[in-house]
C-alpha positions as CSV (number, residue, x, y, z in Angstrom):
1,X,-2.8,28.2,42.8
2,X,1.1,28.1,42.7
3,X,1.9,27.7,39.0
4,X,5.6,27.2,39.9
5,X,5.5,23.5,38.9
6,X,4.9,23.8,35.5
7,X,8.1,26.5,34.7
8,X,8.4,25.1,30.9
9,X,11.5,22.7,30.1
10,X,13.8,23.5,28.0
11,X,13.4,20.6,25.1
12,X,10.9,20.5,22.2
13,X,8.6,17.7,24.4
14,X,8.4,17.3,28.3
15,X,11.1,16.1,30.6
16,X,8.6,14.6,32.9
17,X,4.6,15.1,31.3
18,X,2.9,13.0,33.7
19,X,4.3,15.5,36.6
20,X,3.3,18.3,34.8
21,X,-0.1,16.7,33.7
22,X,-0.4,16.2,38.1
23,X,0.3,20.4,37.8
24,X,-3.0,21.4,35.5
25,X,-4.8,18.8,36.9
26,X,-3.9,20.3,40.2
27,X,-4.5,23.8,38.9
28,X,-8.0,23.0,37.2
29,X,-9.5,22.1,40.6
30,X,-7.9,25.3,42.5
31,X,-10.0,27.3,39.7
32,X,-12.6,25.0,40.1
33,X,-12.6,25.8,43.7
34,X,-12.4,29.7,43.1
35,X,-15.3,29.6,40.5
36,X,-17.3,27.7,43.3
37,X,-16.3,30.3,45.6
38,X,-17.9,33.2,43.3
39,X,-21.2,31.6,43.5
40,X,-21.1,29.8,39.7
41,X,-23.5,26.4,39.6
42,X,-21.1,24.9,37.3
43,X,-18.0,25.1,35.8
44,X,-15.7,23.7,33.3
45,X,-11.7,24.2,33.2
46,X,-9.3,23.4,30.4
47,X,-5.6,23.8,30.6
48,X,-3.2,22.6,27.8
49,X,0.1,23.1,27.2
50,X,1.9,22.1,23.4
51,X,6.4,22.4,22.7
52,X,7.3,21.5,19.2
53,X,10.3,22.1,16.7
54,X,9.9,23.3,13.1
55,X,12.9,23.3,10.8
56,X,12.2,24.4,6.8
57,X,15.0,24.6,4.6
58,X,14.9,25.5,0.4
59,X,17.4,24.6,-2.5
60,X,19.8,23.5,0.1
61,X,19.9,26.3,2.5
62,X,17.9,26.8,6.4
63,X,15.9,29.2,5.5
64,X,13.6,29.0,9.8
65,X,14.3,27.0,12.8
66,X,11.7,27.5,15.2
67,X,11.4,26.3,18.8
68,X,7.4,26.8,19.8
69,X,5.9,26.7,23.3
70,X,2.2,27.2,24.1
71,X,0.0,27.1,26.7
72,X,-3.8,28.0,27.6
73,X,-6.1,28.3,30.3
74,X,-9.7,28.7,29.7
75,X,-12.7,28.6,32.3
76,X,-16.1,28.7,31.9
77,X,-18.8,29.6,34.5
78,X,-22.2,29.1,34.7
79,X,-25.1,31.3,37.2
80,X,-27.6,29.1,36.6
81,X,-28.5,29.3,32.4
82,X,-26.0,32.5,32.1
83,X,-22.6,31.7,30.8
84,X,-19.6,33.3,31.1
85,X,-15.9,32.6,29.6
86,X,-12.3,33.7,29.8
87,X,-8.8,32.5,29.0
88,X,-5.2,33.4,29.8
89,X,-1.7,32.2,28.9
90,X,-0.5,33.5,32.4
91,X,0.4,31.6,35.2
92,X,0.9,33.9,38.0
93,X,-1.8,33.5,40.9
94,X,-2.8,36.9,40.5
95,X,-3.7,36.7,36.3
96,X,-5.5,33.0,36.8
97,X,-7.7,34.5,39.7
98,X,-8.9,37.2,37.4
99,X,-9.5,34.6,34.8
100,X,-12.0,33.5,36.8
101,X,-13.6,37.1,38.1
102,X,-13.4,38.1,34.3
103,X,-15.7,35.4,33.9
104,X,-18.0,35.4,36.5
105,X,-18.5,39.0,35.9
106,X,-19.2,38.1,32.0
107,X,-21.5,35.7,33.4
108,X,-23.4,38.7,35.0
109,X,-23.9,40.3,31.5
110,X,-25.3,37.4,29.2
111,X,-28.7,36.0,28.9
112,X,-30.4,33.0,30.6
113,X,-30.0,30.4,27.6
114,X,-32.3,27.2,28.6
115,X,-29.9,25.0,26.8
116,X,-26.4,26.2,28.0
117,X,-24.8,23.6,30.8
118,X,-22.4,21.7,31.4
119,X,-23.0,18.0,29.6
120,X,-25.1,15.3,31.6
121,X,-23.5,14.2,34.7
122,X,-24.2,10.6,33.8
123,X,-22.5,11.0,30.6
124,X,-19.4,11.6,32.1
125,X,-16.3,8.8,31.2
126,X,-15.1,6.7,33.9
127,X,-11.1,5.6,34.0
128,X,-8.5,6.7,32.4
129,X,-7.4,4.6,29.1
130,X,-4.2,4.5,27.0
131,X,-4.4,4.6,23.2
132,X,-0.9,4.2,22.8
133,X,-0.2,8.6,21.5
134,X,2.7,9.5,23.5
135,X,6.0,9.2,21.2
136,X,8.6,11.8,22.1
137,X,11.2,12.5,18.9
138,X,13.8,13.4,20.9
139,X,15.3,15.0,17.5
140,X,17.9,18.4,18.1
141,X,17.5,21.1,15.2
142,X,20.8,20.5,13.1
143,X,19.5,16.3,13.0
144,X,16.2,18.3,12.0
145,X,17.8,20.5,9.2
146,X,19.8,17.1,8.2
147,X,16.7,15.1,7.5
148,X,14.8,17.9,5.9
149,X,17.8,18.7,3.6
150,X,18.1,14.5,2.6
151,X,14.5,14.8,2.1
152,X,14.9,18.1,-0.4
153,X,18.3,16.6,-2.2
154,X,16.6,13.1,-2.6
155,X,13.6,14.8,-4.7
156,X,15.5,17.4,-6.7
157,X,18.0,15.1,-7.6
158,X,15.2,12.9,-9.0
159,X,14.6,14.4,-12.5
160,X,16.3,17.0,-14.2
161,X,12.9,18.7,-14.8
162,X,13.1,19.3,-10.8
163,X,14.8,23.1,-11.2
164,X,13.4,24.7,-8.1
165,X,12.0,23.9,-5.1
166,X,9.3,25.0,-2.5
167,X,10.9,23.5,0.3
168,X,11.4,21.1,2.9
169,X,10.6,20.9,6.3
170,X,10.5,18.5,10.1
171,X,8.3,19.4,12.6
172,X,7.8,17.9,15.9
173,X,5.5,18.6,19.1
174,X,4.1,17.1,22.2
175,X,1.2,18.1,23.4
176,X,-0.3,17.8,27.5
177,X,-4.6,18.6,28.4
178,X,-6.5,18.5,31.1
179,X,-10.3,19.2,31.3
180,X,-12.0,19.1,34.3
181,X,-15.5,20.0,35.5
182,X,-17.9,20.7,38.7
183,X,-19.1,17.4,37.8
184,X,-16.2,15.7,39.6
185,X,-15.0,14.7,36.2
186,X,-10.9,15.6,35.7
187,X,-9.7,14.0,32.3
188,X,-5.6,14.3,31.0
189,X,-4.3,13.4,27.9
190,X,-0.8,13.6,26.1
191,X,0.2,13.3,22.6
192,X,2.9,13.5,20.5
193,X,2.7,14.1,16.5
194,X,5.8,14.7,13.6
195,X,5.8,15.5,10.4
196,X,8.0,15.3,7.0
197,X,7.1,17.2,3.7
198,X,8.4,18.5,0.8
199,X,7.3,20.6,-1.5
200,X,9.1,20.8,-5.4
201,X,8.6,22.6,-9.0
202,X,8.9,21.4,-12.4
203,X,9.2,22.9,-15.7
204,X,10.0,26.9,-16.5
205,X,7.4,29.7,-17.1
206,X,4.0,29.3,-17.9
207,X,4.7,25.4,-17.8
208,X,6.4,25.5,-14.1
209,X,4.2,22.7,-12.1
210,X,4.4,22.6,-7.7
211,X,3.6,19.1,-6.2
212,X,4.4,17.9,-3.0
213,X,3.8,15.1,-0.6
214,X,4.1,14.7,3.3
215,X,3.7,12.5,5.8
216,X,3.1,12.7,9.1
217,X,2.3,10.0,12.7
218,X,2.3,10.0,16.3
219,X,5.4,8.5,16.0
220,X,8.6,9.1,14.0
221,X,9.3,5.5,13.5
222,X,5.3,5.7,11.3
223,X,6.8,8.4,8.9
224,X,7.5,7.8,5.6
225,X,11.3,7.1,5.0
226,X,12.9,11.1,4.1
227,X,14.3,10.3,1.0
228,X,11.0,8.6,0.0
229,X,8.7,11.5,0.7
230,X,11.4,13.5,-1.5
231,X,10.9,11.2,-4.4
232,X,7.6,10.9,-3.9
233,X,7.4,14.3,-4.4
234,X,9.4,14.5,-7.3
235,X,7.3,11.4,-9.0
236,X,4.3,13.3,-8.6
237,X,5.6,17.0,-9.4
238,X,7.0,16.0,-13.0
239,X,3.6,13.3,-13.8
240,X,1.7,17.2,-14.0
241,X,3.5,18.6,-16.8
242,X,2.6,19.4,-19.8
243,X,-1.3,19.3,-18.7
244,X,-4.2,19.2,-20.8
245,X,-7.6,20.4,-20.4
246,X,-10.7,18.5,-20.8
247,X,-13.7,18.8,-23.1
248,X,-17.0,19.8,-20.8
249,X,-19.4,16.7,-20.2
250,X,-20.2,13.8,-17.7
251,X,-18.0,11.6,-16.6
252,X,-17.0,8.8,-14.2
253,X,-14.7,10.7,-11.7
254,X,-11.9,8.8,-9.0
255,X,-11.3,10.8,-6.2
256,X,-7.8,9.9,-4.7
257,X,-7.8,9.0,-1.1
258,X,-6.4,12.4,0.3
259,X,-9.0,14.0,-2.0
260,X,-11.7,11.2,-1.1
261,X,-11.7,12.7,2.8
262,X,-12.9,15.9,1.9
263,X,-16.3,14.3,0.6
264,X,-16.6,12.5,3.9
265,X,-16.0,16.0,5.4
266,X,-18.9,17.3,3.8
267,X,-20.8,14.6,5.3
268,X,-20.1,15.6,8.9
269,X,-20.7,19.1,8.4
270,X,-24.1,18.6,7.1
271,X,-24.6,16.5,10.3
272,X,-23.5,18.1,12.6
273,X,-25.5,20.1,15.8
274,X,-24.8,23.6,14.5
275,X,-25.6,23.5,11.0
276,X,-28.7,21.4,11.6
277,X,-30.2,23.7,14.7
278,X,-29.5,26.3,12.9
279,X,-31.4,24.5,9.7
280,X,-28.4,25.5,7.5
281,X,-27.9,21.8,6.6
282,X,-29.1,20.0,2.9
283,X,-29.2,16.8,5.5
284,X,-32.3,18.1,7.6
285,X,-34.3,15.3,9.8
286,X,-32.4,13.1,7.7
287,X,-31.7,9.9,10.1
288,X,-32.9,6.8,9.3
289,X,-32.8,7.8,5.3
290,X,-30.7,6.0,2.8
291,X,-28.1,8.8,1.3
292,X,-25.7,6.4,0.0
293,X,-25.7,3.0,-1.6
294,X,-26.5,-0.4,0.4
295,X,-23.0,-1.4,0.5
296,X,-21.5,2.0,1.9
297,X,-20.6,2.3,5.9
298,X,-18.6,4.9,8.4
299,X,-17.9,3.9,11.9
300,X,-16.6,6.0,14.2
301,X,-13.4,4.3,16.2
302,X,-12.4,6.7,19.3
303,X,-10.5,3.5,20.7
304,X,-8.2,3.1,18.0
305,X,-4.6,2.3,19.1
306,X,-2.2,5.1,17.9
307,X,-5.1,7.0,16.5
308,X,-5.0,10.6,15.1
309,X,-7.9,11.1,17.1
310,X,-8.6,8.8,19.9
311,X,-9.8,9.6,23.1
312,X,-12.2,8.3,25.5
313,X,-14.3,11.4,26.1
314,X,-14.9,14.7,24.3
315,X,-14.1,17.7,24.7
316,X,-17.0,18.1,27.5
317,X,-16.2,15.0,29.5
318,X,-18.7,12.9,27.9
319,X,-17.6,9.0,27.4
320,X,-16.8,7.9,23.7
321,X,-17.9,5.1,21.9
322,X,-17.7,3.1,19.0
323,X,-20.7,3.3,16.6
324,X,-22.2,3.1,13.2
325,X,-22.6,6.8,11.9
326,X,-23.6,5.0,8.2
327,X,-24.7,1.8,8.2
328,X,-25.7,-0.1,5.2
329,X,-26.2,3.3,3.2
330,X,-28.1,4.7,6.1
331,X,-27.5,7.6,7.9
332,X,-27.6,5.9,12.1
333,X,-27.3,9.3,13.5
334,X,-26.1,13.1,13.8
335,X,-22.9,14.8,15.4
336,X,-23.6,16.0,18.6
337,X,-22.4,17.7,21.8
338,X,-24.2,18.8,24.8
339,X,-25.8,22.1,23.4
340,X,-26.6,21.2,20.2
341,X,-28.6,18.2,21.4
342,X,-30.8,20.2,23.5
343,X,-31.6,22.1,21.1
344,X,-32.6,19.6,18.9
345,X,-34.1,17.4,21.9
346,X,-31.6,15.0,21.6
347,X,-28.9,13.6,23.2
348,X,-25.3,14.2,22.9
349,X,-23.3,11.8,20.5
350,X,-20.1,12.1,22.6
351,X,-18.0,14.6,19.7
352,X,-18.0,18.3,21.6
353,X,-15.2,19.2,19.3
354,X,-15.4,16.6,16.6
355,X,-15.7,13.1,15.3
356,X,-12.6,10.4,16.0
357,X,-11.3,8.3,14.3
358,X,-13.6,7.4,11.1
359,X,-13.0,4.1,9.2
360,X,-15.2,4.4,5.9
361,X,-15.6,0.5,4.9
362,X,-13.9,-0.5,1.6
363,X,-15.7,-2.9,-1.1
364,X,-12.9,-3.0,-4.2
365,X,-9.8,-3.6,-3.9
366,X,-6.4,-1.0,-4.5
367,X,-6.0,2.0,-6.3
368,X,-5.4,0.0,-9.6
369,X,-7.8,-2.1,-9.6
370,X,-10.0,1.1,-8.7
371,X,-8.6,3.0,-12.0
372,X,-9.0,-0.5,-14.2
373,X,-12.5,-0.2,-12.9
374,X,-13.6,3.0,-14.0
375,X,-12.3,2.7,-17.7
376,X,-12.6,5.6,-18.4
377,X,-12.8,9.2,-16.7
378,X,-11.3,11.3,-14.4
379,X,-8.9,10.8,-11.5
380,X,-8.7,14.1,-9.2
381,X,-5.8,14.4,-6.9
382,X,-6.5,18.3,-5.9
383,X,-9.3,20.4,-5.3
384,X,-9.5,23.6,-5.6
385,X,-11.8,26.4,-3.8
386,X,-14.4,26.0,-1.5
387,X,-17.6,25.9,-3.6
388,X,-19.9,24.0,-1.5
389,X,-23.4,25.2,-0.6
390,X,-24.5,24.1,2.9
391,X,-27.6,24.9,3.0
392,X,-28.6,22.9,-0.7
393,X,-25.8,21.0,-1.0
394,X,-24.5,22.2,-4.2
395,X,-20.8,21.2,-5.0
396,X,-18.6,23.3,-7.4
397,X,-14.9,22.9,-7.1
398,X,-12.1,23.4,-9.4
399,X,-9.7,20.6,-9.8
400,X,-6.9,18.8,-11.1
401,X,-5.7,15.4,-11.4
402,X,-5.4,13.1,-14.8
403,X,-7.4,11.8,-17.6
404,X,-8.1,7.9,-17.5
405,X,-8.5,5.8,-20.5
406,X,-8.5,1.5,-19.9
407,X,-7.9,1.4,-17.0
408,X,-4.5,3.6,-16.8
409,X,-3.3,7.2,-16.5
410,X,-3.1,9.2,-19.8
411,X,-2.2,12.5,-19.4
412,X,-2.8,15.4,-16.2
413,X,-5.5,17.9,-16.7
414,X,-6.1,21.1,-15.1
415,X,-8.7,23.8,-15.3
416,X,-11.3,22.1,-14.9
417,X,-13.9,22.7,-12.5
418,X,-16.3,19.2,-11.2
419,X,-19.7,19.9,-10.1
420,X,-22.9,18.2,-9.0
421,X,-24.6,17.9,-5.8
422,X,-23.8,16.2,-2.5
423,X,-26.8,14.6,-2.1
424,X,-26.4,12.8,-5.8
425,X,-22.8,12.3,-5.3
426,X,-23.0,10.1,-2.1
427,X,-25.9,8.2,-4.0
428,X,-23.8,7.9,-7.1
429,X,-20.6,5.8,-5.0
430,X,-20.0,2.9,-7.0
431,X,-16.9,1.9,-5.1
432,X,-14.5,2.5,-2.1
433,X,-11.1,1.4,-2.4
434,X,-8.8,-0.1,0.1
435,X,-5.6,2.6,-0.3
436,X,-6.8,4.3,2.9
437,X,-4.8,7.5,3.2
438,X,-3.5,7.2,6.7
439,X,-2.4,10.7,7.1
440,X,-6.4,11.6,8.2
441,X,-8.3,10.9,10.7
442,X,-10.5,9.7,8.0
443,X,-9.5,6.7,6.9
444,X,-11.3,6.3,3.6
445,X,-9.3,4.8,0.4
446,X,-10.3,6.3,-2.8
447,X,-13.6,6.8,-3.8
448,X,-15.1,6.3,-7.7
449,X,-18.3,8.0,-8.5
450,X,-20.5,7.1,-11.1
451,X,-20.5,10.6,-13.1
452,X,-20.2,13.9,-12.5
453,X,-20.5,17.2,-14.4
454,X,-16.7,18.1,-16.0
455,X,-16.5,22.3,-16.9
456,X,-13.1,22.3,-19.0
457,X,-12.7,23.4,-22.5
């Protein structure tokens, strides 16, 4: 298992990513051979390498400049239905051999698990596909610092009430990954990820408010301009000044797109395999059940070009596919890897490692049209706390946002709690907007709910 070809490059990307993927693939094959030589009936190897650059500035001064480079090699072996796993970041041959030996030794101490093992061989992906996810950003530390300073300056200069800053940051990274198993599957992926963010503070003393904005993308040209990020951060910050509380009551609630994705996240958590086979989900036995209004649908599209979670195979090598998760308000399937599928007597849905790109269908117009549709109610732009009971679906979270009258934002509000039950919240969806937040793999616009309990004064 010669690791010489994996010597790190100096830059925060990879000079020859295909050569490095070739080296990781060869390393994976050698480790699988070593597992077979020790008597493993099945085995899988995951290799990854990441490189990155991150800079942070605050109040016009450089705070940190960090160059990162990480790697990980993980191996899992099966002796019948007994499983053992071990990992290392050391590419020396003796370390790789010791990692295989440790995984095999661990398997000797585990109990048989009738549901363990690789995903079914016939479900493995075939062929390679490119989803346009590789866009290195050849920016050096000085250029990144200059960009971050420009972003923060645009925000600080926007309004005299902005007297302090949480800072601005620029980040760029590249990732290489290889997954191989003893079915003969070997998959290789490469991707890049870039970001630019700014956080600002307005007001003084007890009246201070902090807000921010960020942009993220696989290609640097898809990022928002630095000055635009700074200005948007400033706009959001000063808009939060002089917040009020609300009288406790039931009101329509509009979740802004950046908050709306959390509602879809609660759905995904409730229909995922681990929660289901442990019987710790409020959506047990819910496939085929109408959970949402008839117009509501969610499609999973792992083949989206330049998508944040695009892939031809999941974490077990199972081929992914486009499919409906919710159609006409009805839950069509669960979200399963092979282990949870076997526990439930079902088949993997190609979701080992999570969901890919979700597309929530809109039935309304842009953000302003949703405000007009709501008329009077609460716009939620910030959520706090983790007050969601996965077993019952009870929902209670701190929130901040704005009060809306006559379809227009009137003033900021904070110190409130919104509460309900997720089943009833899903049923009360009235509209999904076209204002999709591109920074998330959950592609949803703002979501309007008919009413929720709001606890204020």
